[in-house]
Backbone as a chain_set.jsonl record, in Angstrom:
{"seq": "XXXXXXXXXXXXXXXXXXXXXXXXXXXXXXXXXXXXXXXXXXXXXXXXXXXXXXXXXXXXXXXXXXXXXXXXXXXXXXXXXXXXXXXXXXXXXXXXXXXXXXXXXXXX", "coords": {"N": [[-9.207, -4.912, -17.616], [-7.794, -6.386, -14.957], [-5.571, -5.335, -12.372], [-2.839, -5.855, -10.395], [-0.67, -4.638, -7.97], [2.615, -4.987, -6.4], [3.968, -4.345, -3.216], [6.617, -2.648, -2.949], [10.161, -1.412, -2.288], [11.97, -0.93, -4.196], [12.968, 1.274, -6.595], [12.989, 0.863, -9.359], [11.017, -1.004, -9.718], [8.557, 0.396, -9.583], [6.828, 1.015, -11.695], [5.802, -1.544, -12.43], [3.482, -4.196, -12.694], [1.047, -6.678, -12.214], [-1.402, -8.337, -14.327], [-4.579, -9.138, -15.556], [-6.329, -10.074, -18.48], [-9.85, -9.383, -18.444], [-12.965, -10.188, -19.515], [-16.122, -8.892, -19.956], [-19.605, -9.367, -20.129], [-21.375, -7.287, -20.216], [-24.468, -5.453, -19.965], [-27.635, -6.061, -18.083], [-27.213, -7.768, -16.176], [-25.74, -9.551, -13.262], [-22.299, -10.62, -13.129], [-20.351, -13.245, -12.163], [-16.966, -13.507, -11.47], [-14.117, -15.352, -11.289], [-10.621, -15.394, -10.809], [-7.866, -16.922, -10.843], [-4.593, -16.503, -9.132], [-2.585, -17.431, -10.5], [-2.908, -16.757, -13.095], [-2.296, -14.15, -13.737], [-0.331, -11.988, -15.503], [3.046, -10.76, -15.783], [4.051, -7.379, -16.085], [5.589, -4.418, -17.312], [5.522, -1.038, -17.41], [3.285, -0.915, -18.953], [3.847, -2.977, -20.886], [4.02, -6.352, -21.747], [6.194, -8.584, -20.246], [8.995, -10.629, -21.489], [10.164, -12.481, -19.653], [8.605, -14.012, -17.096], [7.224, -13.667, -13.927], [6.241, -15.164, -10.751], [3.456, -13.953, -8.94], [3.842, -12.512, -5.692], [2.09, -13.269, -3.297], [1.935, -12.321, -0.577], [2.793, -9.73, -0.863], [1.088, -8.086, -2.147], [-0.214, -4.946, -2.713], [-2.19, -3.314, -4.034], [-5.158, -3.283, -5.74], [-6.495, -2.754, -8.995], [-8.406, -1.379, -11.669], [-8.637, -1.455, -15.294], [-10.04, 0.062, -18.145], [-10.29, -0.467, -21.402], [-11.522, -0.471, -24.003], [-11.851, 1.436, -26.078], [-14.21, 2.723, -26.642], [-16.293, 5.602, -26.762], [-18.086, 7.087, -24.263], [-20.876, 6.562, -21.859], [-19.922, 4.777, -18.796], [-20.162, 2.044, -16.628], [-19.128, 0.439, -13.7], [-20.052, -1.944, -11.49], [-19.3, -3.184, -8.378], [-19.719, -5.829, -6.273], [-18.567, -7.465, -4.45], [-15.158, -8.347, -3.511], [-13.016, -10.91, -2.895], [-10.847, -13.323, -1.431], [-10.148, -16.649, -1.948], [-9.71, -20.334, -1.426], [-9.301, -22.668, -3.664], [-9.311, -26.121, -3.796], [-9.359, -27.597, -6.071], [-8.107, -26.367, -7.873], [-4.852, -26.577, -9.113], [-2.666, -25.434, -10.466], [0.282, -23.677, -10.374], [1.56, -21.606, -11.738], [0.858, -20.046, -14.744], [2.458, -19.4, -17.035], [5.049, -19.895, -19.314], [8.496, -20.332, -18.724], [11.975, -19.931, -19.433], [15.431, -20.978, -19.07], [17.014, -19.189, -20.375], [15.485, -16.801, -20.509], [14.846, -16.254, -17.922], [16.801, -16.981, -15.83], [17.269, -16.923, -13.02], [15.14, -18.417, -11.981], [15.779, -21.044, -12.527], [17.971, -21.99, -11.025]], "CA": [[-8.181, -5.618, -17.111], [-7.553, -6.432, -13.482], [-4.248, -5.157, -12.114], [-2.285, -6.034, -8.978], [0.679, -4.141, -7.642], [3.219, -5.509, -5.131], [4.458, -3.506, -2.346], [8.215, -2.638, -3.085], [10.755, -0.231, -2.13], [12.715, -0.752, -5.334], [12.325, 2.309, -7.471], [12.884, 0.294, -10.674], [9.691, -1.746, -9.845], [7.339, 1.15, -9.304], [5.951, 0.825, -13.052], [5.687, -2.926, -12.733], [2.253, -4.813, -12.106], [0.576, -8.115, -12.753], [-2.678, -7.983, -15.006], [-5.274, -10.241, -16.191], [-7.623, -9.637, -19.155], [-11.11, -9.751, -18.032], [-13.998, -9.845, -20.602], [-17.594, -8.876, -19.316], [-20.847, -9.567, -21.088], [-22.242, -6.035, -20.166], [-25.883, -5.814, -19.718], [-28.124, -5.723, -16.724], [-27.157, -9.046, -15.324], [-24.516, -9.672, -12.553], [-21.325, -11.638, -13.576], [-19.392, -13.622, -11.23], [-15.615, -13.87, -12.127], [-13.144, -16.237, -10.357], [-9.443, -15.282, -11.335], [-6.628, -17.581, -10.101], [-3.488, -15.756, -9.136], [-1.524, -18.031, -11.438], [-3.22, -16.36, -14.52], [-1.828, -12.74, -13.699], [0.957, -11.885, -16.211], [3.966, -9.597, -15.234], [4.279, -6.288, -17.138], [6.382, -3.245, -16.894], [5.287, 0.235, -18.129], [2.324, -1.541, -19.934], [4.386, -4.024, -21.865], [4.171, -7.598, -21.126], [7.619, -9.027, -20.185], [9.257, -11.965, -21.89], [10.375, -13.232, -18.384], [7.492, -14.009, -16.259], [7.543, -13.899, -12.359], [5.003, -15.282, -10.007], [2.994, -12.84, -8.182], [4.173, -12.825, -4.366], [0.789, -13.011, -2.663], [2.091, -11.677, 0.612], [3.327, -8.48, -1.132], [-0.013, -7.39, -2.813], [-0.407, -3.77, -2.146], [-3.418, -2.701, -4.488], [-5.858, -3.864, -6.973], [-7.084, -1.708, -9.787], [-9.27, -2.031, -13.042], [-8.236, -0.604, -16.592], [-11.035, 0.029, -19.193], [-9.6, -0.194, -22.659], [-12.321, -0.866, -25.097], [-11.826, 2.434, -26.983], [-15.558, 3.15, -26.871], [-16.662, 6.708, -26.067], [-19.567, 7.197, -23.735], [-20.916, 6.39, -20.208], [-19.351, 3.57, -18.274], [-20.447, 1.813, -15.076], [-18.647, -0.812, -13.234], [-20.508, -2.037, -10.138], [-18.55, -4.248, -7.747], [-20.421, -6.324, -5.176], [-17.692, -8.062, -3.475], [-13.855, -8.762, -3.916], [-12.512, -11.703, -2.048], [-9.812, -14.343, -1.718], [-10.499, -18.022, -1.381], [-8.841, -21.302, -1.68], [-9.912, -23.707, -4.41], [-8.573, -27.323, -3.805], [-9.419, -28.173, -7.503], [-6.961, -25.485, -8.682], [-3.519, -27.016, -8.803], [-1.708, -24.756, -11.33], [1.081, -22.786, -9.547], [1.884, -20.572, -12.628], [0.356, -20.382, -16.056], [3.196, -19.079, -18.169], [6.243, -20.609, -19.673], [9.689, -19.616, -18.664], [13.223, -20.755, -19.813], [16.84, -20.542, -18.516], [17.532, -17.978, -21.177], [14.729, -15.781, -20.264], [14.573, -16.104, -16.485], [17.917, -17.731, -15.297], [17.116, -17.108, -11.672], [14.292, -19.445, -11.633], [16.491, -22.284, -12.909], [19.145, -22.283, -10.227]], "C": [[-8.203, -5.511, -15.534], [-6.068, -6.336, -13.228], [-3.999, -5.185, -10.785], [-0.831, -5.349, -9.052], [1.133, -4.687, -6.449], [3.851, -4.296, -4.429], [6.006, -3.71, -2.531], [8.767, -1.38, -2.756], [11.726, 0.116, -3.163], [12.251, 0.241, -6.376], [12.122, 1.749, -8.864], [11.555, -0.487, -10.806], [8.44, -1.012, -9.758], [6.392, 1.101, -10.431], [5.597, -0.637, -13.385], [4.227, -3.391, -11.944], [2.154, -6.125, -12.618], [-0.916, -7.767, -13.221], [-3.351, -9.357, -15.435], [-6.358, -9.471, -17.06], [-8.866, -10.176, -18.76], [-12.138, -9.175, -18.967], [-15.281, -10.006, -19.921], [-18.517, -8.951, -20.603], [-21.504, -8.205, -21.144], [-23.694, -6.357, -19.825], [-26.317, -5.585, -18.366], [-28.027, -6.898, -15.818], [-25.73, -9.175, -14.547], [-23.776, -10.745, -13.165], [-20.492, -12.003, -12.483], [-18.124, -14.064, -11.905], [-14.717, -14.324, -11.009], [-11.756, -16.126, -11.349], [-8.393, -15.968, -10.494], [-5.444, -16.673, -10.185], [-2.532, -16.112, -10.034], [-1.786, -17.439, -12.814], [-2.679, -14.759, -14.63], [-0.387, -12.901, -14.469], [1.816, -10.584, -15.701], [4.116, -8.625, -16.429], [4.919, -5.183, -16.551], [6.085, -2.016, -17.836], [4.304, -0.266, -19.232], [2.658, -2.429, -20.96], [4.509, -5.389, -21.041], [5.579, -8.134, -21.362], [7.719, -10.303, -20.743], [9.452, -12.882, -20.634], [9.369, -12.949, -17.454], [7.894, -14.344, -14.865], [6.141, -14.241, -11.688], [4.702, -14.211, -9.01], [3.27, -13.28, -6.544], [2.855, -12.288, -3.508], [0.753, -12.079, -1.442], [2.632, -10.175, 0.461], [2.31, -7.534, -1.954], [-0.318, -6.023, -2.088], [-1.758, -3.044, -2.653], [-3.904, -3.501, -5.625], [-6.595, -2.78, -7.717], [-7.718, -2.508, -10.972], [-8.853, -0.967, -14.232], [-9.377, -0.923, -17.573], [-10.381, 0.417, -20.429], [-10.239, -0.701, -23.858], [-12.388, 0.183, -26.171], [-13.229, 3.002, -27.399], [-15.923, 4.51, -26.069], [-18.077, 6.582, -25.528], [-19.609, 6.725, -22.324], [-20.35, 4.868, -20.063], [-19.717, 3.25, -16.914], [-19.854, 0.322, -14.847], [-19.119, -0.865, -11.753], [-19.882, -3.42, -9.614], [-19.325, -4.567, -6.414], [-19.447, -6.681, -4.054], [-16.294, -8.366, -4.179], [-13.48, -9.675, -2.694], [-11.479, -12.61, -2.47], [-10.226, -15.556, -1.134], [-9.653, -19.07, -1.928], [-9.578, -22.348, -2.418], [-9.022, -25.02, -4.548], [-8.491, -27.896, -5.266], [-8.317, -27.521, -8.291], [-5.505, -25.821, -8.33], [-2.406, -26.23, -9.566], [-1.091, -23.676, -10.321], [1.4, -21.523, -10.462], [1.542, -21.023, -14.026], [1.281, -20.035, -17.179], [4.558, -19.666, -18.248], [7.513, -19.646, -19.328], [10.849, -20.397, -19.172], [14.397, -20.231, -19.119], [17.239, -19.269, -19.159], [16.903, -16.598, -20.704], [14.771, -15.283, -18.717], [15.611, -16.962, -15.778], [17.712, -18.029, -13.669], [16.253, -18.056, -11.173], [14.751, -20.865, -11.897], [17.664, -22.627, -12.144], [19.077, -23.55, -9.378]], "O": [[-8.654, -4.505, -14.986], [-5.317, -7.141, -13.778], [-4.764, -4.643, -9.988], [-0.03, -5.487, -9.976], [0.364, -4.903, -5.512], [4.217, -3.323, -5.088], [6.559, -4.784, -2.296], [8.108, -0.345, -2.862], [12.293, 1.208, -3.16], [11.202, 0.034, -6.986], [11.15, 2.127, -9.518], [11.031, -0.61, -11.913], [7.359, -1.594, -9.834], [5.188, 1.14, -10.18], [5.145, -0.93, -14.492], [3.93, -3.008, -10.812], [3.004, -6.647, -13.34], [-1.587, -6.982, -12.551], [-2.758, -10.421, -15.608], [-7.079, -8.561, -16.652], [-8.994, -11.4, -18.721], [-12.229, -7.972, -19.21], [-15.576, -11.062, -19.361], [-18.222, -8.668, -21.764], [-22.198, -7.969, -22.133], [-24.023, -7.477, -19.434], [-25.596, -5.024, -17.541], [-28.711, -6.981, -14.798], [-24.685, -8.929, -15.148], [-24.359, -11.698, -13.681], [-19.915, -11.114, -11.856], [-18.16, -14.896, -12.811], [-14.615, -13.714, -9.945], [-11.742, -16.649, -12.464], [-8.113, -15.466, -9.406], [-5.253, -16.074, -11.244], [-1.68, -15.303, -10.401], [-0.927, -17.605, -13.68], [-2.708, -14.241, -15.747], [0.486, -13.711, -14.157], [1.28, -9.557, -15.285], [4.28, -9.021, -17.583], [4.818, -4.985, -15.34], [6.441, -2.081, -19.012], [4.57, 0.002, -20.404], [1.864, -2.668, -21.869], [4.997, -5.481, -19.915], [6.09, -8.145, -22.482], [6.796, -11.108, -20.621], [8.907, -13.986, -20.619], [9.209, -11.813, -17.009], [8.77, -15.174, -14.623], [5.093, -13.691, -12.024], [5.576, -13.655, -8.345], [2.888, -14.397, -6.196], [2.677, -11.124, -3.15], [-0.14, -11.257, -1.234], [2.881, -9.482, 1.448], [2.638, -6.418, -2.358], [-0.657, -6.044, -0.905], [-2.382, -2.301, -1.897], [-3.209, -4.238, -6.324], [-7.265, -1.956, -7.094], [-7.656, -3.709, -11.233], [-8.779, 0.242, -14.011], [-9.65, -2.101, -17.805], [-9.928, 1.556, -20.542], [-9.58, -1.322, -24.693], [-12.977, -0.136, -27.204], [-13.348, 3.684, -28.417], [-15.855, 4.518, -24.839], [-19.03, 6.104, -26.144], [-18.59, 6.512, -21.668], [-20.331, 4.005, -20.942], [-19.605, 4.115, -16.046], [-20.032, -0.668, -15.556], [-18.726, -0.061, -10.908], [-19.924, -4.49, -10.221], [-19.538, -3.692, -5.575], [-19.542, -6.236, -2.91], [-16.302, -8.623, -5.383], [-13.623, -9.226, -1.556], [-11.185, -12.735, -3.659], [-10.626, -15.601, 0.029], [-8.889, -18.788, -2.851], [-10.483, -22.93, -1.82], [-8.079, -25.016, -5.34], [-7.554, -28.634, -5.569], [-7.72, -28.072, -9.217], [-5.006, -25.355, -7.306], [-1.237, -26.432, -9.237], [-1.779, -22.951, -9.603], [1.492, -20.431, -9.901], [1.845, -22.134, -14.461], [0.914, -20.365, -18.307], [5.161, -19.906, -17.202], [7.543, -18.445, -19.597], [10.654, -21.601, -19.341], [14.365, -19.111, -18.609], [17.759, -18.363, -18.507], [17.532, -15.552, -20.541], [14.733, -14.097, -18.39], [15.099, -17.781, -15.016], [17.94, -19.12, -13.147], [16.458, -18.558, -10.068], [14.079, -21.805, -11.472], [18.379, -23.537, -12.563], [20.032, -23.871, -8.671]]}, "num_chains": 1, "name": "protein.A"}
């Protein structure tokens, strides 16, 4: 998984992050991965929340990776480049559904 944390002073939000499940092929060949920010889902203490919130791009404080394949043994992750770019073809603002019941402040 790729994890993003937002910079916050609110103690209740310290265990919250945005994540994206990234699957790799493994093996000797490089893999290029492009992940729209709209695909990151909101979680708290490792649990995906029913109410989803958009990631605030100007508040990103860190990016991390989680290995969760439950396979013992050596592991290698080589990263050549991490960058941010604009893709005019990508118009989706937010990939997850919300409702007034789950997230009333988005529907004011």
